[in-house]
N, C-alpha and C positions, 0 to 999 in steps of 0.2 A: 420778745418784747424787753427781755432784760436787757440784750444786750447791743437790742438798740437805745435803749437808755442811760447803758454805761458808757459808749459810743458819743452818745450826745450828752453827757455828765461832764465826761472827762477833756471835748474840746473844749467847751463850754468854763470848763475850769481852768486848764491851760492859759487861755485867751486872756480871765481875768487877770492870771498872775504875770505873766507875762506884764500885759501894757497898764494892771493896775488901775484899770476903770472899775466899773458898773455896770451892770445888769447888759446894761445894752450893746456889751465885748462879751459879754455871753452869752447872750445869743447873738453873736457875731462868729461866736467861736463856736459856738454847737452847731454850727450852720455850715459851718466851710469842713469842720470836720467830721460831719455826717456825708458832705457830697466825697471828701478825701478817702475818707471808706470804702464808698461805695464804688469809688475812682479805679481803687489799688485792689480791690478785688474780684472787677472785673478786669481788668488788664491781666491780673496775673493768671485769671481763670484763664484768658484768652490765648498769651504765653504759652503755662505749659498747654491746653488741648494743641495750639500750636508743631508743639514739640514732639510732637505723636511721630511724628512721620522720621526724626532719627532714629527709632527706637526700636531694638533689637533684637530678636526674640536667639536665643541661645539655649543650644539642643548638647545635653551630656550625659552621661550615665542616672542622672538622677530624676532624668524624663520620668516618665509612662514606657512600660514597654509599646510596641510597633507589631502587630498581629499581621506573619507572612499568612495571607493569601495561596493555595494555591489550584488551578485552575484543573489538573492533569492529575488523579493517583495511580501511584507508581505500583 
């Protein structure tokens, strides 16, 4: 709730400052700020999920040991 309030307040304040307008500019700025924030969060999340296919798994000496299972006892 606090995050949404801060985003709306920042968008409204920015639009009022840039345009020099009154409360109508603040409402428009709050609306645009909220929409742009939601779009940015959605697009970046979708992009990062899409990048998972390029992820490589590195095997090195720091990985946990893998047990050797013998089927026949000598």
